[in-house]
C-alpha positions in Angstrom: 24.7 -37.0 -56.4 24.5 -39.8 -53.8 24.7 -43.4 -55.0 21.9 -45.9 -54.2 24.0 -47.5 -51.5 24.7 -44.1 -49.9 21.0 -43.2 -49.9 20.1 -46.6 -48.4 22.8 -46.1 -45.7 21.5 -42.6 -44.9 18.0 -43.9 -44.6 19.1 -46.6 -42.2 21.0 -44.1 -40.2 18.0 -41.8 -40.0 15.7 -44.6 -39.0 18.1 -45.8 -36.3 18.5 -42.2 -35.0 14.7 -41.7 -34.9 14.2 -45.0 -33.0 16.9 -44.0 -30.5 15.4 -40.5 -30.1 12.0 -42.0 -29.6 13.3 -44.3 -26.8 15.3 -41.5 -25.2 12.7 -38.7 -25.9 15.6 -36.7 -27.2 13.4 -34.2 -29.2 12.0 -32.8 -25.9 15.5 -31.6 -25.0 16.5 -30.1 -28.4 16.1 -26.4 -29.2 13.5 -25.2 -31.7 15.9 -24.6 -34.6 17.4 -28.1 -34.4 13.9 -29.7 -34.3 12.9 -27.6 -37.3 16.0 -28.6 -39.2 15.4 -32.3 -38.5 11.8 -31.9 -39.8 13.0 -30.2 -43.0 15.6 -33.0 -43.6 12.8 -35.6 -43.2 10.6 -33.7 -45.6 13.3 -33.5 -48.2 13.8 -37.3 -48.0 10.1 -37.9 -48.3 9.8 -35.7 -51.4 12.9 -37.4 -53.0 11.4 -40.8 -52.3 8.1 -39.8 -53.9 9.8 -39.1 -57.2 
């Protein structure tokens, strides 16, 4: 189980990576499976935050 600090750090990392990807439009260049995995990870985080 991740600690509160680890979850906060992971959230910051994801937000930073998303901002960079938005600037660089990285998602356009990724293959379908990678995009799908990123979406699933984001969905897991959203569900965990909703609890």
